[in-house]
C-alpha positions in Angstrom: 26.5 0.2 5.1 23.0 -0.6 4.0 22.8 -2.3 0.6 19.4 -4.2 0.4 16.3 -4.3 2.5 13.1 -2.6 3.6 12.4 0.2 6.1 9.1 0.8 7.7 8.8 4.6 8.0 6.3 6.8 9.8 5.6 9.4 7.1 4.9 12.9 8.6 2.2 15.2 7.4 3.3 17.9 4.8 5.6 15.7 2.8 4.8 13.7 -0.4 5.8 10.1 -0.5 8.4 11.1 -3.0 9.7 13.7 -0.6 10.3 11.0 2.0 12.2 8.9 -0.5 14.4 11.8 -1.4 15.2 12.5 2.3 15.9 8.9 2.9 18.3 8.8 -0.1 20.3 11.7 1.4 20.3 10.3 4.9 21.3 6.8 3.9 23.6 7.9 1.1 21.9 5.5 -1.3 20.2 6.4 -4.6 18.2 3.2 -5.2 15.1 3.6 -3.0 11.5 3.4 -3.9 8.3 3.4 -1.8 5.6 0.6 -1.9 2.3 2.6 -1.9 1.7 6.4 -2.0 0.3 8.4 0.8 -1.2 11.9 0.2 0.9 14.8 1.5 -1.5 15.4 4.4 -1.7 11.8 5.5 0.7 10.1 8.0 1.7 6.6 8.9 3.3 3.5 7.5 5.3 4.2 4.3 7.4 1.1 3.2 10.8 2.0 1.7 12.6 -0.5 -0.5 16.3 -0.2 -0.8 18.8 -1.6 -3.3 17.7 -5.0 -4.7 14.6 -4.8 -2.5 13.2 -2.3 -5.0 12.3 -5.3 -7.1 9.7 -6.2 -4.4 7.8 -3.0 -4.7 5.1 -4.3 -6.9 4.4 -7.3 -4.6 4.4 -5.2 -1.4 2.1 -2.6 -3.0 -0.4 -5.4 -3.6 -0.9 -6.2 0.1 -3.9 -5.1 2.2 -3.8 -1.9 4.2 -5.4 -0.5 7.4 -6.2 3.1 8.1 -7.5 5.3 10.9 -9.6 8.0 9.3 -11.6 11.0 10.3 -14.5 11.8 8.1 -16.1 15.2 8.3 -19.8 15.4 7.6 -21.6 18.3 5.9 -18.9 19.5 3.6 -17.9 18.3 0.1 -14.7 19.3 -1.5 -13.0 19.3 -4.9 -10.3 16.9 -3.8 -12.5 14.8 -1.5 -10.2 15.7 1.4 -9.5 18.8 3.6 -7.0 20.3 1.1 -9.6 21.1 -1.5 -12.1 23.9 -2.2 -15.5 23.6 -0.6 -18.1 22.7 -3.2 -21.2 22.3 -1.1 -22.3 22.5 2.6 -25.2 20.7 4.0 -26.9 20.1 7.5 -25.4 17.0 9.2 -27.0 17.1 12.7 -29.6 14.5 12.1 -27.1 11.8 11.2 -27.2 9.1 14.0 -24.7 6.4 15.0 -27.2 3.9 13.4 -27.1 5.7 10.1 -23.4 5.7 10.1 -23.0 2.0 10.9 -25.7 1.2 8.2 -23.8 3.1 5.6 -20.5 1.4 6.5 -22.2 -2.0 6.2 -23.4 -1.0 2.7 -19.9 0.0 1.6 -18.3 -3.2 3.0 -17.2 -5.9 0.7 -16.4 -5.6 -3.0 -17.3 -2.1 -4.2 -16.7 0.1 -7.3 -15.0 3.4 -6.9 -14.1 6.2 -9.2 -10.8 7.7 -8.0 -10.7 11.5 -7.5 -9.4 13.7 -10.3 -6.8 15.1 -7.9 -4.9 11.8 -7.6 -1.6 10.4 -8.7 -3.1 8.1 -11.3 -1.5 8.7 -14.7 -3.5 9.6 -17.8 -1.3 9.2 -20.9 1.7 9.5 -18.8 0.6 12.6 -16.8 -0.6 12.5 -13.2 -4.3 13.3 -13.2 -3.9 15.9 -10.5 -1.7 18.0 -12.8 -4.4 17.8 -15.5 -7.1 18.8 -13.0 -5.0 21.7 -11.8 -4.7 23.0 -15.3 -8.5 23.0 -15.6 -8.6 19.9 -17.9 -11.6 17.6 -17.6 -10.3 14.4 -16.0 -12.1 11.1 -16.5 -10.7 8.1 -14.5 -12.2 4.6 -15.1 -14.0 3.0 -12.2 -12.1 0.3 -10.3 -13.2 -2.5 -8.1 -11.8 -2.6 -4.6 -12.5 -4.5 -1.5 -13.4 -3.1 1.9 -12.7 -6.0 4.2 -13.9 -4.2 7.4 -14.9 -0.8 8.6 -15.1 -0.1 12.4 -17.1 2.8 13.7 -15.0 4.2 16.6 -16.7 7.4 17.7 -18.5 10.6 16.7 -17.3 14.0 17.8 -19.7 16.5 16.4 -19.5 16.4 12.6 -16.3 14.4 12.7 -16.5 10.6 12.5 -13.5 8.4 13.6 -13.3 5.1 11.9 -10.9 2.3 11.2 -10.7 0.7 7.7 -9.2 -2.5 6.4 -9.1 -2.6 2.7 -7.4 -3.9 -0.5 -4.7 -2.1 -2.5 -5.9 0.7 -4.7 -8.6 1.9 -2.3 -9.1 5.6 -2.0 -10.2 6.5 1.5 -11.1 10.0 0.3 -13.5 8.5 -2.2 -14.9 6.2 0.4 -15.7 9.2 2.7 -17.2 11.1 -0.3 -19.4 8.2 -1.2 -20.5 7.8 2.4 -21.4 11.4 2.5 -23.4 11.1 -0.6 -25.2 7.9 0.8 -26.0 9.8 4.0 -27.3 12.9 2.2 -25.1 15.3 4.0 -21.9 15.3 1.9 -18.5 14.5 3.5 -14.8 14.6 3.0 -11.7 12.9 4.4 -10.5 15.2 7.2 -7.4 13.3 8.4 -5.8 9.9 7.6 -3.2 7.7 9.3 -2.0 4.4 7.8 -1.7 1.9 10.6 -0.5 -1.1 8.5 0.6 -2.0 5.0 0.9 -5.7 4.6 3.0 -7.0 7.5 4.3 -3.6 8.4 2.7 -2.1 11.5 2.8 1.5 12.7 4.0 0.4 16.1 7.2 -0.8 14.5 7.8 2.2 12.2 10.6 4.7 12.6 10.6 8.4 11.8 12.9 10.3 9.5 14.6 11.9 12.5 15.2 8.4 13.9 16.7 7.3 10.7 19.1 10.2 11.0 19.9 9.2 14.5 20.4 5.5 13.7 22.7 6.3 10.8 24.8 8.5 13.0 25.1 5.8 15.7 25.5 3.0 13.1 22.4 1.2 14.3 20.3 1.5 11.1 20.9 -2.1 10.1 18.8 -3.1 13.1 15.7 -1.5 11.7 16.2 -3.0 8.2 14.0 -6.0 7.1 15.6 -8.5 4.8 13.9 -9.6 1.6 13.3 -13.1 2.9 11.6 -11.7 5.9 9.1 -9.3 4.1 8.1 -12.0 1.7 7.5 -14.8 4.3 3.7 -14.7 4.0 4.0 -16.2 0.5 4.5 -19.9 -0.1 8.1 -21.0 -0.7 10.0 -23.8 -2.3 13.6 -24.8 -1.4 15.9 -25.3 -4.3 18.7 -27.8 -4.8 21.9 -26.5 -6.3 21.1 -27.6 -9.9 17.6 -25.9 -9.9 19.1 -22.8 -8.4 21.5 -22.5 -11.3 18.8 -23.0 -13.9 16.3 -20.4 -12.6 19.0 -17.8 -12.1 19.2 -17.9 -15.9 15.4 -17.6 -16.2 14.5 -21.3 -16.9 11.1 -22.4 -15.3 11.2 -24.7 -12.4 9.6 -28.0 -12.8 8.4 -29.5 -9.4 9.1 -33.0 -8.5 6.4 -35.5 -7.5 5.0 -34.6 -4.1 6.5 -31.1 -4.2 4.4 -28.0 -4.0 1.1 -29.9 -3.4 -0.1 -26.8 -1.4 0.2 -24.5 -4.4 -2.7 -23.3 -6.5 -2.7 -21.8 -10.0 -1.5 -18.2 -10.0 0.2 -18.4 -6.6 3.3 -16.2 -6.2 6.1 -18.4 -4.9 9.3 -17.6 -3.2 12.2 -19.7 -4.4 14.9 -20.0 -1.9 18.4 -21.5 -1.7 19.2 -24.3 0.8 20.5 -21.7 3.2 17.2 -19.8 3.0 18.2 -16.9 0.8 15.5 -15.6 -1.5 16.8 -16.3 -5.0 13.8 -15.6 -7.2 10.0 -15.1 -7.3 7.8 -17.2 -9.7 4.2 -17.9 -10.6 2.8 -21.4 -10.2 1.2 -22.0 -13.7 -1.1 -24.9 -13.1 -1.5 -28.1 -11.2 -1.1 -30.3 -14.4 2.4 -29.3 -15.5 3.6 -28.4 -12.0 5.7 -25.7 -13.5 6.7 -22.4 -11.8 7.4 -19.6 -14.3 10.2 -17.3 -13.1 8.9 -13.7 -12.6 11.9 -12.1 -11.1 15.5 -13.1 -10.2 16.7 -11.4 -7.1 20.3 -12.5 -6.6 21.8 -11.0 -9.7 
C-alpha cells in the first residue's frame, strides 16, 4: 500500500487540479494528497501529486521551473485571457509576420512584470479572485515579477501561434499571451496549454488517471511512485552522523564541521540525510560565517 511519495500525473482537460486530487484520493484510498502547482481546467499535462509525508514537499516542488507548449490565438482578447472567457475585442491579425512574433518573444524574455488575470486562483482576503470576479467585484491583483527563461517559436497556423515556454514559478501563460497580443497590436489569448515539465517531472514519464486505476488494480502503482529522496536530489545535501540526526529531529540547528558544506551559499535549501541515504529533514544554510543550517522541516516524524 502507498504511504509516502510523489506521482507524476498527466492531467486531462475539463478537470480542475483539485478534481484530480479528489479522484486520486479515491483511487489510492488515501486522504493525504496535495498537488504541487495548479493547472487551469482546460489545460493538460504534468500535475505533480504529493502523497502522505511527501505533502510536506509541496512548497519546494511548486518553486521549480516549468515548461509549457502553448497555442496563442491572435486577433481576439477575452475576459479571462484564455478561450473560456467572453470576447472583449476583435482585431485584424493577418499582417503579423514570423519576424514580428519572434521580436515580441525576445522582448518578453527575461525578468518581466505580470499582472495576473482577475479570473485566477490567487486569493484576496482568503477568497479566490475568480469568485470575486464572477460576482462582478472589481479585482485588483498586485503585479509580480517572473522570469521567462526561453520562448521558442514553433510554427504559425493561420491566427494560431504554437510556442514552447520555459519559465519560473508563478508565471501566467494566459497573461503572457495577452501581453504579446497587446504588444503586436492585434490582441490575443491563450487558446490551449499543455505543461511539459514541472521541475524534474517530464510529460513523457507521466501517467493518466486511468493508468493509476489500472496500476492499483494490478498492484503495480508503487513502481510509478517517486520517493522523497529522489524528487529532492537536485538540491545540495549533507550526510548526518547519528548524533546530529537525533538533534535535528528535535529542531536543533545543524552546525557544520570544518571543511563540511564548502559548496553551500547563503539561503541554499539543503537536504539532510541519514547515513543510509534517507531524507531526514530540510534546512536553510544561514551564512558562511556561522556555518549553521536552520531546520526548516523534519520529514521523518
